[in-house]
N, C-alpha and C positions, 0 to 999 in steps of 0.2 A: 327580270329588271326592265327591258324595253316597255312590257306590257303595264309595268306599274310606273314609270315615265308617262306612256300613252294616255293610261287610265287619270293622272295626275293634270296633263294635258287635258284631257277632254273639260274636264272639271272649271278649268281657267278658263276654257274657250265658252261652256254655257254662261259664266257669270261675266261673259265680254275682258276678260284680263288677258287680252293678245300679249302683250311683251309679258307678263307673266309665266302666258306658255311657250314663248320663243324661250326661254331659259329652259324648261323642259325638254323642248323639240334638241337644242343643240346639246343637251346632257344626253340624250339616246343617243345621237347621231354621234356623240362620243365610244361608244360603246364597242361598235365594230374594230375599232384601235387597240382594244384591250390583248387579241388573238394576233396583233398584224404580225409580230415578230417571231411564231410559233414556226411559219414555212414548213407545215404539214398541210395537205389537203381536207383532214376534217376539221380542222381548224376555221380553213378558209371557206367550208362549207356552212359552220358557224355564223361568221362572221357574213355571208351572203344571206342565211336567212334571218338577222337581226335587222338586215340592211332591209328586205323587204317589211319588215315590221315599219322601218321608221318611214319608210317610202310611204306607206301608209296609211300613219299619223300624219306626215306632213302634207297628204293628200286632204286631209278631213282637215287640219289646220287652215288652209289658205282659202278654203269653202270660204271662210269666216270672214266679216268687216271690222273696220277697224286697225289695220294692220297699217304701222307708219314705215315711212322710207328706211329707217336706221334698223329696225327690226327683222324687214325684209331679206336687208340687206347682209346680215349678220345670219339668216336662216341660209341664203342663194352661199354665202361663203363658206358654209360648213359642210353645206350637201354636196361643193366641188372637192371637200377632201378626201374624201375615202375611194380607194384603189383597189380592184379587186383584180384586173385582167394578168398584171403582173406581179400583183401578191401570189396566182395560182399559178404562174411562172415559175416562180420560186418554189412555190410549195412541190410542184411533179419532181423539182430539182433534187428536194428535200425527198421524194418518196423515190427516187432512183438512189440516191447514197443508202438508205433504209433499207432496199432488196437488196443490194449490192454486199451491204455489209451480214445484213438477217442469213444467207445461206451460209455463211460460214461456223456461226453459232448451229444452224440446223444439220450439218454435217458431223458435230460433234456431238449434238443431244437429241437421242431420239423422241424423249418427253415434250419437249420442246417444237420437233417437227409434228407431233401428233398435236400440241394445241395449235399450230397454225394450218396443219390441215383439218382439222376440226372448225374451226371458224371458216375456212375456205369450202369446204363439202356443206356447212349451214347456209352460207352467202350464194351459194349456187343452186341448193335443193338437193336433199340427201339422198334419194332415188336417182336422181339425175346424174351424181357424182359417184355414190356408193354401191350403186347396183346390187344394193342389197348385202354388202359387206358387214359382218359384226363387228362393234368397236375393239374384240379383243384382234381381229385379224387386223384390221386396218391400222391399230399400235404395233402388233408384235410380227408382223408380216409386211404388210405393203408399206408402212415407212420405213422398214430396214431395206427395206429393196429399193424406193424411192430413194434414202439417203445414197445410195452406193453405185445404183446404176443410172439415176436420172436427174439426181439433183444439180448437175453441173449441165443437163441440156436444159432443164425450164430456169435457170437461170440465166443463161443466154437468152432465151427467149423472151425472158421477163424484162430483162435489160434493153434488148431492144426494142421492144413495146414501147417500155416507158422514156426512151430516147425520139422514138417517133412523137410521143406525145409532148415533150420537152420543146422538139423544133416546132411542132405547129403551134403550141404556144406561144412561142417565139415569134412565130410567124404572124399571129392571133395579135401579141401587142404592140408590130412594127405595124401592119396594113388594118388593123381595126376593122375588120369586116369579116363577118362568123361564115358566110356561103362561101367567103374564098379557102378556107379552112376545112369545111365539111366534110367534103372528099376524103382529105388526111383521115380526119377523124372516123370517117364510117368505115373506111377500109381497113382500119386497126382492129374495130370493135367487131368485124366480121370477121376477118382471121381467128380471133378467140372463140366466135361462137361456134364457128363451122368447123370447130377440130370432131373429129372422131373419138371412140371411146376408149383409144390405145392413147391418142395425144389428152384426152381429159386425164387419164392417168397419169402420163408421165410429166406432162406440164401442169403438175398438183396444186403450184403455189401462183400461177400465173391468174386464172381468172378475176383476179381483183382489180385486174387491167381494164374491164368491162367498165366496171365503175367510176375507176379512174378516167376514164376518157369521158365522161362524162361532164367533166368537171370543168373543162372549158367554157364547153356552153352555158352552163350555170354563170358562169363569172361575164361571160358576155351577155346575157340577159341582164341581168344585176346593171354593167354599168348601160345597156341601152338603158334600163329603165331609170337610171340616175340623172342620165342627159336630159330626159323627158321632165324629171322633177326639177333640174335646172331651168329647164326653159319654162316650167309650170310658173315658178316661181316668180321671175324674170315678165313673165306675161301679167302676171298681178300687179307686179311694181308699174308697169305703163299702163295699166288701167286705172291705176291709184293717179298714176300724172294725167293723162288723157281722157278718161273717162270713157273709151273703147278700145277693142283690143287692134294689134297693127295689124296691116294686107301681107304682111310677111317677117319671118323672123329674121331677117336681115336688118328690119328698123330696128331691133332689139341692143343693135351693136351701133358706137361704143356705150351708151347712157347705162346699159342695164344688162350687158353680155358684152364679154370681150371676141368672143365670138360664137358663134353658133354651135352647139355644142356634137357630138357624133352619134349618130344610128351606126350603133357597135356591128347591126347586121349584113349592112350594106358599105360600110366604111365611108358613107355622105354623110353631110349635115343632116338633121332631125328632120322632119317632114312636117309640114303645117299648111291650112290654109283658113282663109276667113269663110264665115257661113253667111248665108243673105239676111240671118235674122241677128248679125252682131257676135254670135258666139264665134268659137272657133274649134278646130278639129287638129288637135296634134297625134301626131302618130309615129311610126317604126315601120318598116317594109314587112317585119316580123320575120319568122323563122323562113321563109320560104324565099324570102330576099327582093319579091316583087313586089313596085311600088302600085297599089293599085287603089290609091287616092283615099284612103283612110278605110277600107274596107271591111268592115265587122264579119261577113259571113265566115263559118266555120270550116276549116280545112275539111276535104274529105276524108281524112284520114285520122281527123282529129280524137285523142282520146277524153277529150273533157269539152264539148262546145260549150261549156261556160267560164272556161278559164281564157283569159285576154291574150296568150300566146298560142292558141290554139284557131286564132283568125287569120282571115288571108293579110290583113296588118293588123299589128297591136296597135289601139287605137288608146291615145290619155282618156282616162272614164271623166264623163261629165259631171256636175252635181244634177239630180233629179229636178224637172221641174215643176214648179206650183201645183200645176194639174194631176202631175204623177204622182207627187205625193200626198195629194189630195184623195187621189185612186187607193193607193196603199193603203190610207189611214181608213179608207171603208171597208178595202177588203180585211184588211186586220179585225178592225171591228165585226164585221160578219163572225170569223174564223174563230173570235173570241165567245 
């Protein structure tokens, strides 16, 4: 549905109907609210994925001309509403409850245990966890041994891990600083990933904690992107009034912002500087937590050098210059 609203929005922008486009953008920005009360991690990850689409659509929209004060104000207010970090904290609390009650079911049912462990084996990689064990031996021998001998140990390990994640999420919500909670998250992940073969067998249902460990980072990254989006809309609003961009983000308050939004990577205000050609650089310190002035050089350990988050600083994308557009069109024509 987010893509559908996005396509509809693009048609409106093509026809210079920005007032109509903002209605579509407001509709798609409401979509993450549909699962806000689920309080489970998978729903929060879906909400984050929808917001990522929304941010892309709004970025494209605000490159257009013809925006009014009223429409920009409505769009900015809508972008300020979604909250992901607090929601992820509640989701992890829900996962902890779900895990605790689930073990009682597993101890009563070999079939339910087999289903749960099958998912864990698939998630972790069959050869890594099964060690060549057949499905028959897994269900009729391993599951019964696990239920009798290891289920309480697994439950304790899983709940201790989830509790550490809940505490990390609470700390992240309070400090709004990714680099401040990263050591706690990494420690928790390493404890799971470095288990020996015996621990991998007896802690059969605890491996999903690695995936849950990443949810806090996902929430903080999207909160940072949302902060950038709010700044970008306010900058567009400022430019509409003064025909230039401000020297600092502080100049946006209180006329266009109540306060400069937070960079959730370091817990400080979002970063910005005015360029010599009158354009601006809006950026976060990125995953390394170091302010390098808006440096887009890929990190040494970058898994994807083209991804904005695998750069030294996470820089809000600028629209292509006319010369860049012409060069791209010429190259495209040659390839076709």
